[in-house]
C-alpha positions in Angstrom: 128.0 94.8 149.3 127.7 95.9 145.2 127.4 93.5 142.2 128.0 94.3 139.1 125.7 97.5 138.7 123.8 96.8 141.6 124.0 97.9 145.0 122.6 95.4 147.6 122.2 96.8 151.5 119.6 96.6 154.1 116.6 98.5 153.2 115.8 101.9 155.1 112.8 103.7 155.0 113.4 105.7 152.1 113.3 102.0 150.0 109.6 101.5 151.3 108.0 103.1 148.1 110.4 101.5 145.8 109.6 97.9 147.4 105.7 98.8 147.4 105.9 99.8 143.8 108.2 96.8 142.6 105.8 94.6 144.6 102.5 96.0 143.1 103.7 95.0 139.5 104.7 91.8 140.5 101.6 90.7 142.3 99.5 87.8 140.8 96.5 89.9 139.3 98.9 92.0 137.4 100.3 88.5 135.9 103.1 88.4 138.2 104.0 85.5 140.9 103.4 87.2 144.0 100.6 85.9 146.4 100.4 88.3 149.0 100.0 92.0 148.9 101.9 93.7 152.0 101.1 97.4 152.9 103.7 100.2 153.1 103.2 100.3 156.9 104.1 96.6 157.1 107.2 97.2 155.1 108.3 100.4 157.2 107.8 98.1 160.6 109.3 94.9 158.8 112.5 97.1 158.4 112.8 98.0 161.7 112.1 94.3 163.3 114.1 92.3 160.8 116.6 92.8 157.4 114.9 93.1 154.3 117.5 93.4 151.5 117.4 95.5 148.6 119.2 95.7 145.2 119.5 99.2 144.0 120.5 100.1 140.5 120.2 103.9 139.2 118.9 104.8 142.1 115.8 102.8 142.0 114.9 99.5 143.8 115.2 96.7 141.5 114.9 93.8 143.9 114.3 92.8 147.4 114.0 90.0 149.6 112.1 90.2 153.1 113.0 88.6 156.3 110.4 88.5 159.1 109.6 86.7 162.1 106.9 84.4 162.2 104.7 86.1 164.7 105.0 89.4 161.8 102.9 87.1 159.2 101.1 84.8 161.2 97.9 87.0 160.7 98.1 86.3 156.9 95.8 83.4 156.1 97.9 81.6 153.9 101.4 81.9 156.1 98.7 80.7 159.0 98.1 77.5 156.7 101.9 77.3 156.1 102.8 77.0 159.5 100.5 74.3 160.4 102.3 72.3 157.8 105.5 73.1 159.2 106.5 75.5 161.8 110.0 75.9 161.5 112.6 75.2 164.1 113.1 77.1 167.3 114.4 80.9 166.1 113.6 80.7 162.4 112.3 83.5 160.3 109.8 83.7 157.2 111.9 84.7 154.1 110.3 86.2 150.9 109.0 87.3 149.3 111.5 87.4 146.9 111.3 90.0 144.2 112.9 91.0 140.9 112.3 93.5 138.4 111.4 92.1 135.4 114.0 94.2 133.6 116.9 92.1 135.7 116.0 88.7 135.8 118.0 86.2 134.8 121.4 87.9 136.1 121.4 86.2 139.3 120.3 88.6 141.2 118.0 87.0 143.5 120.6 84.6 144.4 122.8 87.7 145.3 120.3 89.3 148.0 119.1 86.1 149.3 123.1 85.4 150.1 123.4 89.2 151.4 120.0 88.1 153.6 121.8 85.0 155.1 124.8 86.5 156.0 122.6 89.0 158.1 121.2 86.3 160.1 123.9 83.5 160.0 122.9 79.8 161.6 119.2 80.6 161.8 116.8 78.6 159.6 114.8 80.5 156.8 111.7 79.3 155.2 108.9 80.4 153.0 106.4 78.9 150.5 106.2 78.6 146.8 103.4 77.7 144.5 103.8 73.5 143.6 103.1 74.6 139.9 105.8 77.3 139.8 108.5 74.9 138.5 111.4 77.8 137.9 111.1 79.2 141.8 111.5 76.0 142.9 114.5 75.0 140.9 115.5 78.7 141.7 115.4 77.9 145.4 116.7 73.9 144.8 119.9 75.6 143.1 120.4 78.0 146.3 120.7 75.3 148.4 117.1 75.2 149.6 115.0 71.9 150.2 111.7 71.2 150.4 110.5 70.1 153.6 106.6 70.1 153.4 103.7 70.6 151.1 100.1 72.2 151.8 97.1 73.2 150.2 95.2 76.7 150.5 92.4 78.1 148.8 92.5 75.0 146.0 96.2 75.5 145.3 99.2 73.4 146.1 102.3 74.8 147.7 105.5 73.5 148.7 107.7 74.8 151.8 111.3 75.2 151.0 113.7 75.8 154.3 117.8 76.3 154.4 119.9 77.0 157.3 121.5 80.2 157.8 
């Protein structure tokens, strides 16, 4: 699948380095919005288990969205808290993080890669959490047809859970 100057496809093991580099530049401690750091080993295993969709441009990873089984993230403290508030439906998966390089934002790339993921997992519910104070992300998710299904607090921060059906 291609969109404008992007190649959208399932990630391969060769994409892990680019995914991790993009993640690192978008973590909260670097001024970004990502709340959880996932290791290269985690991404390598996740690619084997479920689809991770990447957007490539000029040979580099400029965006990605992760899908994973609930079990694959259940040991992450914030995810455990989320699952207490909303465990998802039977067969549901966790999507996210969604990450787009700063240079590529505002072009609809997040919507494109999320749609590509939904096509990989038709009929299944996907859900994730967003900081409650992240109005931009909440609006983007709403425009993508996702609904807010629950709320929770973790480490003195409020979050909302958004979900969609395949």
